[in-house]
C-alpha positions in Angstrom: 27.6 -13.3 29.2 27.7 -15.7 26.2 29.4 -14.8 23.0 26.8 -16.1 21.1 24.2 -14.6 23.1 22.6 -11.1 22.0 21.1 -8.2 24.6 19.9 -9.7 27.4 21.7 -13.0 27.0 18.9 -14.3 24.1 20.8 -16.4 21.5 21.6 -15.2 17.7 22.0 -16.4 15.2 22.1 -19.9 13.9 21.9 -20.6 18.0 18.3 -18.1 17.7 17.1 -20.9 14.6 18.1 -24.0 16.7 16.1 -22.6 20.0 13.6 -21.8 17.9 13.0 -25.4 16.9 13.7 -26.8 20.7 11.1 -24.3 22.1 8.5 -25.8 19.2 8.8 -29.4 19.7 9.0 -28.9 24.1 5.4 -26.6 23.5 3.9 -28.5 21.2 4.0 -26.1 19.2 2.6 -24.3 15.3 4.2 -21.9 13.8 2.1 -19.8 11.3 3.9 -17.0 8.9 1.9 -14.4 6.6 3.1 -13.6 3.3 4.3 -10.4 4.3 6.8 -12.2 6.7 10.5 -11.2 6.9 12.2 -14.3 4.6 13.9 -15.8 7.9 10.9 -16.1 9.3 8.8 -17.0 6.5 11.4 -20.1 6.4 11.6 -20.9 9.7 7.4 -21.6 9.8 5.2 -24.8 9.6 2.8 -22.2 7.6 3.1 -20.2 5.2 0.2 -18.5 3.6 -3.5 -16.2 4.1 -4.5 -15.2 7.0 -7.3 -17.0 7.5 -6.3 -20.6 5.5 -3.0 -20.1 8.1 -5.9 -20.1 11.6 -7.7 -23.0 9.7 -4.6 -25.2 8.9 -3.3 -24.6 12.9 -6.8 -25.6 13.9 -6.2 -29.1 12.2 -3.1 -29.6 13.9 -2.7 -31.2 17.4 -0.5 -28.5 18.5 -1.1 -27.2 22.1 0.9 -23.4 20.7 0.1 -21.5 18.3 2.8 -18.5 17.3 1.2 -15.8 14.8 3.5 -14.6 12.9 1.4 -11.5 11.6 -0.5 -9.2 12.8 -2.8 -9.0 15.7 -6.3 -9.8 13.9 -4.7 -12.9 12.6 -4.0 -14.1 15.5 -7.1 -13.8 17.5 -9.0 -15.4 14.3 -6.7 -18.5 15.2 -8.2 -17.6 18.8 -11.4 -17.6 17.7 -11.1 -21.1 15.7 -9.0 -22.6 18.0 -9.6 -21.4 21.8 -8.2 -24.3 23.2 -5.0 -23.8 22.0 -2.3 -20.8 23.0 -2.0 -18.3 20.7 0.9 -16.0 20.9 1.5 -13.2 18.8 5.5 -12.2 18.5 4.9 -8.5 18.9 1.2 -7.7 20.3 1.8 -4.6 18.7 1.5 -5.2 15.2 -1.4 -3.9 14.2 -3.3 -2.8 11.0 -4.4 0.5 9.2 -7.9 -1.6 8.4 -8.7 -2.6 11.8 -7.5 0.9 12.6 -9.6 2.4 11.0 -12.7 0.9 11.9 -13.5 1.3 15.5 -16.1 -1.1 17.1 -18.6 1.7 18.3 -18.4 3.8 15.3 -19.1 0.7 13.1 -22.0 -0.3 15.6 -23.5 3.4 15.4 -23.2 2.9 11.2 -24.8 -0.3 11.3 -27.8 1.1 13.5 -28.0 4.2 11.4 -28.9 1.5 8.6 -31.0 -1.4 9.7 -32.1 -2.7 6.3 -28.4 -3.3 5.6 -26.4 -6.5 6.0 -22.7 -6.1 6.7 -20.6 -8.1 4.5 -16.6 -7.6 6.4 -12.9 -7.7 5.3 -11.1 -10.4 7.2 -9.0 -7.1 8.2 -10.8 -6.0 11.1 -10.9 -6.6 15.0 -12.8 -9.4 16.9 -15.7 -6.7 18.1 -16.2 -5.7 14.5 -16.4 -9.6 13.2 -18.5 -10.1 16.1 -21.1 -7.2 14.7 -21.0 -8.3 11.0 -23.2 -10.6 9.4 -20.5 -12.6 7.2 -16.7 -12.2 7.4 -15.0 -12.4 3.4 -11.8 -12.9 2.5 -10.5 -11.1 -0.7 -10.6 -14.9 -2.5 -14.3 -15.6 -1.4 -16.1 -12.5 -1.5 -17.1 -12.7 -5.0 -18.3 -15.8 -4.5 -20.1 -14.9 -1.4 -21.9 -11.7 -3.1 -23.1 -14.3 -5.6 -25.0 -16.4 -3.1 -26.6 -12.7 -1.8 -30.3 -11.5 -3.2 -29.9 -8.4 -5.2 -32.3 -6.9 -3.4 -30.7 -7.5 -0.9 -28.8 -4.1 0.9 -25.1 -4.5 1.4 -22.5 -2.5 3.9 -19.2 -3.4 2.6 -16.0 -2.7 5.1 -13.3 -1.5 6.5 -11.4 -1.4 2.9 -12.8 0.4 0.2 -10.6 -0.3 -2.2 -11.6 -3.7 -2.0 -15.3 -3.1 -1.6 -15.0 -0.8 -4.4 -13.6 -3.0 -7.0 -15.8 -5.8 -6.4 -18.8 -3.3 -6.7 -17.3 -2.6 -10.0 -16.8 -6.2 -11.1 -20.0 -7.6 -10.0 -22.4 -4.7 -10.3 -23.5 -4.5 -6.9 -24.0 -0.8 -5.8 -22.6 -1.5 -1.8 -22.5 1.3 1.3 -18.9 0.8 1.9 -16.8 1.9 5.2 -14.1 4.2 4.1 -10.7 2.0 5.5 -7.7 1.5 3.7 -4.5 -0.3 3.9 -1.6 2.1 4.1 0.7 -0.3 2.5 -1.1 -0.2 -0.9 -2.2 3.0 -0.5 1.3 4.3 -1.3 1.6 2.8 -4.5 2.2 5.2 -7.1 0.7 5.3 -10.6 3.0 7.7 -12.2 6.4 5.2 -11.1 4.2 2.4 -12.2 4.2 3.5 -15.4 7.4 4.7 -15.5 8.1 0.8 -14.3 6.1 -0.4 -16.9 7.9 1.3 -19.4 11.1 0.2 -18.4 9.8 -3.3 -18.4 7.4 -3.1 -21.7 5.3 -6.4 -22.0 5.7 -7.4 -18.2 2.4 -8.0 -16.1 1.0 -6.3 -13.3 0.0 -8.4 -10.5 -1.8 -6.7 -7.6 -3.7 -7.1 -4.5 -7.5 -5.7 -4.4 -6.1 -3.5 -1.3 -4.9 -1.5 -3.8 -6.4 1.9 -5.3 -8.2 1.7 -8.6 -5.3 3.8 -10.1 -3.4 1.3 -9.6 -5.8 -1.9 -10.2 -6.7 0.1 -13.4 -3.3 -1.4 -14.5 -2.9 -4.2 -13.6 -3.6 -7.7 -15.7 -4.0 -10.0 -12.4 -6.6 -8.9 -9.6 -5.9 -11.4 -6.7 -5.5 -11.9 -3.0 -1.8 -12.9 -1.8 -2.2 -16.4 -2.3 -3.7 -16.0 -5.9 -0.5 -13.4 -7.0 1.5 -16.2 -6.0 -0.1 -18.6 -8.4 -0.2 -15.9 -11.3 3.8 -15.7 -10.8 3.8 -19.5 -10.9 2.0 -20.1 -14.1 2.6 -16.5 -16.0 4.3 -17.5 -19.4 6.8 -14.4 -18.9 10.2 -14.2 -17.1 9.1 -10.9 -15.2 6.3 -9.4 -12.9 5.6 -6.0 -11.4 3.9 -6.7 -8.2 1.6 -4.4 -6.5 1.5 -5.6 -2.6 3.6 -6.1 0.0 7.1 -6.8 -1.0 7.7 -9.7 1.2 5.5 -11.8 -1.0 8.6 -12.3 -3.4 10.8 -14.2 -0.8 8.1 -17.5 -1.6 7.7 -16.4 -5.6 12.0 -16.3 -5.6 12.0 -19.6 -4.2 9.5 -21.2 -6.6 11.3 -19.9 -9.3 14.3 -18.3 -8.8 14.6 -17.7 -13.1 11.7 -15.4 -13.1 12.5 -11.0 -12.8 9.7 -9.8 -9.2 9.8 -6.4 -8.9 7.9 -4.3 -6.2 6.0 -1.9 -7.5 7.2 1.6 -6.5 5.8 4.1 -4.2 6.2 7.9 -5.2 9.8 8.1 -4.8 10.4 5.4 -6.9 11.2 3.0 -4.2 9.1 -0.2 -3.5 10.8 -0.2 0.0 7.7 2.0 1.9 5.4 -0.5 0.8 7.0 -2.7 3.3 4.5 -3.3 5.7 5.4 -1.7 9.4 3.4 -3.6 11.5 4.5 -6.7 9.8 7.9 -5.7 10.2 7.4 -5.5 13.9 7.8 -9.2 14.4 11.7 -10.5 14.7 13.1 -14.0 14.9 13.6 -12.9 18.6 10.6 -11.9 19.6 9.6 -15.1 18.4 12.0 -16.7 20.5 10.6 -14.8 23.5 6.9 -15.6 22.9 7.7 -19.2 22.7 9.6 -19.3 25.9 7.5 -17.7 27.5 4.2 -18.2 26.0 3.6 -14.3 25.9 2.1 -12.3 24.9 -0.8 -14.2 24.7 -4.0 -13.7 22.7 -7.5 -13.9 24.9 -11.1 -13.3 24.1 -13.8 -13.6 26.0 -15.8 -16.5 25.0 -19.3 -14.7 24.3 -17.5 -12.2 22.2 -15.4 -15.3 20.8 -19.0 -17.0 19.9 -20.5 -14.0 18.2 -17.5 -13.3 16.0 -17.3 -17.0 15.4 -20.6 -16.9 13.6 -20.1 -14.3 11.0 -16.6 -16.4 10.2 -18.2 -19.9 10.2 -21.4 -18.0 7.8 -18.3 -17.2 5.2 -16.7 -20.6 5.5 -20.9 -22.3 5.0 -21.5 -19.9 1.7 -17.4 -20.3 0.3 -15.6 -22.5 2.3 -14.0 -24.3 -0.3 -12.2 -20.4 -1.6 -10.7 -19.9 1.3 -6.7 -20.2 0.6 -7.3 -20.4 -3.2 -6.8 -16.5 -3.5 -8.3 -16.3 -7.2 -10.1 -13.4 -7.9 -9.4 -13.9 -11.6 -8.1 -11.6 -14.6 -9.3 -8.1 -14.9 -12.3 -7.6 -16.9 
């Protein structure tokens, strides 16, 4: 076996990066990486960003292949928007706790039990749940979409009860919330966050709205990943406490290496417990194999794809300009 190769003869190190670049050109592929991916994957990607923004950017390219380094619902969304392109996910087991919390059959039954409600559904859900929804929302578009819905219209919001609860408190809308949570954002500890704030007096806290209320109550800024990055770049101080998946800090450090970015801690005082275990399944080696074999491949039945796309199109019609902007604004 070549001394430069890893197990099974696959390349490693610099050779691995070179082989990914070679396959990217040969396959006419675009590599997408979510902000929660490990740094080496972010650095080799053509685009790094939020899930829907990445899918839209990939759809606008002439690439034949989309390699989505994220989780399955993100790769599914890319396929919904680019059915003619081959979409691969480095590890098909890279799921999402929010998607898992909302099985399509139970969501369908929930909708049937509340026929006078429309369903605003967070993009972190399965294709089947998207197909059962009226409008898909992102953390950056949800408030704008809510503002366009008559106050008399009853709303189901799912699957993230924390994002839904934050929006309800901010807008005054009374929504029926599906009881799902993100295991990453649920892991933050209020007690440990207060200790961290005491060690860094004056340092602001930027938090994702998937966090529980007891974390958001201490935040100076609440926004999606893109919004948090923008806040980090523009804040006047030199230290920021970040309450979302800690791999986002890689982009912050690249933008301004002079600032100090600290991941909010979990119950043991360590921010490492907040690394998304699903995102971590993707590796450079798996990306190489996905580009080499064009597997694991995302396939969606056409009727299902069109039903899911209808709810995505509704969001883009109502708030397309907000996608990728990520700004929910400062805490009221």
